[in-house]
Each structure stands twice: as structure tokens, then as C-alpha cells.
N, C-alpha and C positions, 0 to 999 in steps of 0.2 A: 461301608467303609469304616475301618478301625479308627478310633479317635486319635488325635495327635497327642504327643507327649505333653504339650502345653495344657490341653484339656484334661488329660489324665491327672496331672499334678494339681490342677485347679479343683477337681472333684475330690481328690485325696485331702487336700488342704481344707476344703469345705467340711468334710466329715470330721476331721480332727478338731477343727475350730468349733463345730457344733457340739461335739462331745464335751469339750471344755465348757461351752456355754450351758449345757445340761447340768454339769457338776457345779457350776457357779451361779445358778439361778437363785435369786434372792429369796424367793418363796419356798425354796427347797430345804427340807429338814430330813436328813438321812435319805431314804428312798421315797419320801412323801412330799407332795406339794401341798402347802397349807395356805389357803386364801382367806383373808379377812377383809372387812370393808376398807381398811387402811391401804391395802394393796390392790383391791379390785372392786369394780362396780358390778360386773357381770362376767359370766363365762359361757363361751359357745362350746357346747359339748357335741362331739361327733364320735362315730364308732367306726367299724370296719370299712376300709376303703379298697383293699385288695387290688391295687394297681389301677384304680379308676381315676385317672388324672383329670378328666373332665369334671367329675364330681368334686375333686380337690380344688380345682380352679374356681368352681362356683362357691365353695365354702370360703375361699380366700376373699372373694367379692362380698359375700354376706358378712364376714367378720369385720372388714374395713378397719383393720387395726390402726392404720395411720390416722384415722379420724376418731378413734376410741382408745386413748392411751391407758385406760384402766380396764379394758376388756381383755380377758384371757381366753385361750383356745385349748381344748383337749383334742388330741389326735390319737388314733389307735389303728393298729394292724394295717399297714400299707403293703406289705410284701405278699407275694403269691396271688396270681390272678390278673385279670385284665388282658390287654393285647399281648401277642407274642410276635417275635421276629419271624417274618415269612420264610426265610431260608433255613432256620434251625429249629423253629418252634420254641426258642428260648424265651423265658418269661421277661417281659419288659418292666415289671414292677419295680426294679431297682431304680428306674428313672423317677418314680414317685418318691422313693426314699431320698433321692437327691433333692427333689423339690422341698421335702419336709426339712431337710438339713439347712437348705438355703433360707427357708422361712424362719427357722429357729435363729439363724444368724441375723436376719433382718429385724426380728422382734424377740431378742433373747430372753426378756423377762415376761413375755406374754404367751409365747407358744410352748406347749408342753406335750410331749410325745410319750405315751405310756407304753411300757413293755407289754407285749401281747404274745399269744402262744406261737404264732407263725414266726415272729421275730426271735422268740426264744429257741424255736426249732433250728433256726439258722445259726444262732449263737452257740448252740451246743451240738450241732450236727445230729439232731433228733429228726429222723425222717418222717415226712408227712406225704401220704399217697392220696391221690384223688383221680378218679376216672382212669385208673391203671397207670398213672404217671407219678413219679416221685417229684414233688414240687421243688424240693431243694436242688435237685439236679437240673431242673428246668431253669431255675434262677441262675445257677452257675453258668449254664449255657448262654443265658441272656447277657450276663456281665461279660463273658468272653467274647460274645458277638460284638459288643460295643467297644471293649478295651483290649482285646487280643492278649498279647503276652503280659500286659500289665494287670490282667484281671484279678490275679491273686492279691496284688498289692491294693487294688481298689476295694476288693471285698474285705480285706483285713481292716482297712480304714472304716468301711461301712459297719463292720462288727464292733469297732471301738465306739462308734456313735450309738448303735443299738444297745451295747452293754452299759452305756452311761444313762440310759433312760430311767426315769422314776417308775415306781410300781403303781402309784395311786395318787389321788387328790382328795383332800378333805376340806370342805367348805365350812366356814364358821357357823352357817345356818343349819348344820346337821346333815348335809348331803355328802356322801362318800362315793367316789368314782374309781373303779378299777375294771380291768378287762373282763374277767370271769367271776364266777361265784363258786368259791372253794366247796368241794363236796364234803358232806357229813360233818360240818362244823358243829352241829348240835350234838353229835355223838363223840367225835374225836377231837374237838377243839381246833385251834389254829394258832400257829406261832406268830403273833403280832410283832415280835421283836424284829422280824424281817424288814419292817418299815423304818427302823431306827438305826440299823447297823450295816456295815458293808456286806454285800452279798457273798455267799460262799458257794463253792462248787456243789455242795449238798443241797443248797436252796434251789439250784437250777435243775437238779436231776428229778426224775419221776418220783413223786412222793414228797419232794421238798416244798418249802413254803411258797417260794416264787412260782414253782411249777404248778402247785395246786391253785394258786391265785389266778393264773392266766389260762389254765386248762379246764377248770371246774365249770360245770353247768348244773348245779344243784339249786333249782329255783323253788324248792318246797318252802312254804311259809315258815315252818319250824327252823329250817336252815338259815333263811334270811334273817329271822329274829335273832338267832344265835350269833351270826356273823356281825350284824349291825351293832349288837350289844358289845362285842369284843372291840370293835373299831370306834365306838362312841358315836354312832350315826343313827339317824332316824330313817333316812331314805338311801337306798343303794342304786346306783346307775351303772350299767354294764354295756359292753358290746358282745362279741364272741358268738352269739346265737343268731343265725339267719332269721330275718323277719320279713315275710312277704309284703306286709303293709308298711315296712320301714321302722316299725317299733312294736314292742309287745309289753304287756303288763301282766306278768305271771302271778303276782300277789300284791298285797297292799303296801309292801315296803320296797319292791324292786321295779325297775324300769329297764328295758333293753332297747338300745338303738341300733340301727343298721344303716350304713351310708353307702353301700356299694351297689345297690340295685336301682332299678328304675324308680322305685318308690322311696328312695333314700330320704331320711329324715334327720333333723338336728334339733337341738334344744338350746335356747338362749335363756340362761338362768341367772337371775339377780343374786348377788352375794349378800345384799343388804336386807333381803326380805326372808321371813320365816314362813315358808310355804309348806302346805301339806301335800300328800301324794297326789291327790286329785288335781290340785292347782298346778303342780309341776307337769303332769300328763297333759293338761290343757294347753301348755306352752310349747309342746312339740309341734314342729312345722315341717312340711315337705320341702326338700331342697329345690 
């Protein structure tokens, strides 16, 4: 059954208000979230969710933000994947995007949703194919299944929310979080000004700084060292790469988390402690 006009308007309003909350987050500077001990005690770091609403609900319980006013949460990549509508096979992950927008409104200073490659693909109509299906089309079919003739308006509001997302988070203890690991930074450099200025269309296109940031999978030690040096970090934490065990440690400066599988993992990291790579890895927990 197609949602009522009242529900449609409620969803549109939620996305638009969440976009405003993204832009007005106190810890945000440009496209970067900066957390210091004055603003945060710890941060719950999650990665790719891909439509897995049950995993999301478990993360909400673990975070317990209402009991921890100085705890922050990082979310990444919720679109594409998970259940589909039986009648159309449309992707239902748009419902998880709505969940994230509502959570942002409930805790506007604590919940942070990073731009990821699947979200960027929707924002720029960059097609992603998997198992012979175009994921972008499946998502549009899912939104239409739920909202009928109002689907385009709902999607426009959703993209306003996605387009307002920060690119990364920098912790004062030297940890830097972003979705991917830009390729060949050790050879070609990286335009770090993308964290400080309004995003341009060129940033979002293939080869642009934001595109490289969310699509890259260069986990060579040399590349990690070059990127960490450019962003002023000691440790880099990413999503983007599937991990059968729920996490992966490709080198001594990088950690990869995965939250969409049965072995989903998360990381609760104190902002007030200066931890080394091994100490951070030891704090990774199964969901």
C-alpha cells in the first residue's frame, strides 16, 4: 500500500530537517567533524550497513545515546542492499536512510553520517551494478513502491540529506575516519582542501577529491602513511571493504570495519586517550 500524503510529508520534512542539522552540527568545520575532549568522551564507530535495519537497531541499543550525552556515533553507507519488496524487488534500504535521518534529529550533535560511495552514486546518478542489477534503479523502484507518485519528491529530499553529509571525522587523539582510502596518495597526492570548503561538482565526479575519498581502496602501507601525514593523523579507520570477520587490519596504520554481515563489528573509541594501533584493534567488538 502506498504511503499516505501525511506520511510522505513527514518523511520529506525529516530529511530536510536532518540536512539542516548536518550543516549546523557544532563539531563540524567545513566537511570535517572535529572531536576534542571538550565535546566528546568517546565515539562509537560503525561502517557499511547496506540496508541492514536489524544491525542498525542493535547499534542504537549499544550506543545508548540518551544515557551518554558526550558519546558520538559515526555511521556509513546505509543505501543499497538488505531486504527487497516482494512484488517489485525494489530495494528497501531507503527505510534505513529514514531511520538515520530520524536518529540525527533525535541526537543532532552526536550522530554523524559520513558520505560514502553508494550514497555518492545516488547523489550523482553514478550507476553501480551488482549481480546483474543496477542498484540505483532498484532503490528508485523501492522508493516508488513505498511512496508512489510522490517518490521523486521524497528522493529529492533524501538527496538533500545525503548531500549535506560530512566527509570525515578527526579525533584530537590522532585518529581519522573516512569511508575509503584514496588511491595513490603516495604518488599523486590528495587535495585536502576538500575538507575545508564547499564541495564542487568536480569534487564529486570520478577523479575528484570526494570521489577518491569514498571510492578508494588503496591499503598499501606507503599509501596509508602518505594519506595519514596529509590529514595529520596517526591511525586511519575506514569502511568500504567487505570483511568476512567484521574487521580487517591491512597494515599498522589502518583499520577496516564492516557492519552489514553476520559477523558485524563496531569500535567504541575514547577521545581522551592516546591509543596505538594495536590497542585500538583490541577494542573492536562483535555486534
